[in-house]
N, C-alpha and C positions, 0 to 999 in steps of 0.2 A: 477334566478342567475343574478348577475350583470355581464354586458359586460365588457371584458377585454379591458383595454386601451394598444393600440400598442406603441412601442418605436417610437419617432420621426423620427429616421433616422434608418433604418434596413439595414443590410448587407446581407440578405437572408431570406428565409422563415422562419415563425415562426410556431412552431410545439406545440400543448398542450399534456402533458403528464399527464394521469390520475394517478397520484401519491397520496400517503397518506402522512400525513393527508388531504393534499389539492392539486388540480392539479396545475401543474406549466407550464409556457409557456417557450420555449427555442427559441432563435433566433439562428437558426443553422449557420450563418456566424460569430457569436462571441462566440460559445461554443465548448469546449472540453470535452472529458471524461478523468477524471484523476484515474488511478489505482495505488493504493499506497501500497507497501508492500506485494503484492500477491507473496510470495516467498515460494520455497520448504521447507526451513528451518522453516517457521512459520506453514505450513499447510500439509505437504505430509508425508506420512510414510517413516520412515528413516531420517527425517530432525531432526534439533536440538529440537524443541519442542517435537517431539515424542521420542527422545532419552532420554529426561528428564523426560519423563511421563506425559506431559500435553495431556489432552483429546483434541483431534483434531476435535471432531464431529461439534462444533460450527464453528469453522474455514472452514471446509470442507463443511459445508452446504451453504457457501457464493460462492463456486466456480461455482455451475450451474446458479445462477441468475447473477453473474458477467459476464459468458460466453454469456449469452442472451443479457445482455445490450451492450457487445463488439459487438456481431453480429449485433444487430439492428443499433449500432452506425455506423459501416463499411458501412452497407446498404445505409445509407443516407449520407456517406461520412465525417463523423465528424472525426477530429484528436482525436487520442488516446495517452495519454502521460503516461508512465509508471515511477515511482519513486519506487526505493528500497533503504532500508539503507544496506549498504556495507563498508567495510574497505579494504584499501590496505593489502597486505600479511603480510607486516612487522607492521602493526598498526600504522604506523607513523601519520595516521590521526584521531585516535582514543581517542587522548588526553593524558594527563600525566598519569603516573601510578595511582595516587590517584584522578582522575577525577571522578566525578559521573557517567558518561557514562560507564567507565570500571568497577566501583565498584558494580553498579547494576547488572552486568552480572557475577560476581566473581563467583557464585555459578553453573554456566553452564559448560558443558563440555569442552569449549574453555578457561576457567578461566586460565589455565597454560600459556596461551599465552597473556591473557590481563593483568593479575596480576602477576608480577614476584614472590610475596610473596607466591604464592600459588604452587611454585615448580620448575617453570623455569624463565629464565631471557627472557625478552621480546625481539623480534627480533629487530635488529637495522639496 
């Protein structure tokens, strides 16, 4: 196997992760873990996806591996950054009534709040 070349200027230890399809090297001083949209609405019983009948099994299967990555990351001191989709209660940041962002969610239980033509006027 070819020897890995190290960056010329490192800001911390470099660790090798036996990942698939190929192992990767991470420079700990320049690495963070991003957790994107791991929200109850998307993967928990009683959340929005569950209420509209989406099978949660694939989403829930990501929880255990994600928890293990987070635990290992905390152990070596990696920063963890959480990103989530969300809107203000009045939906003032969700775009105009006819925006694709609102329209693609028109069939969801929150549609009456996102699309006034679905039965209610959007909050102002």
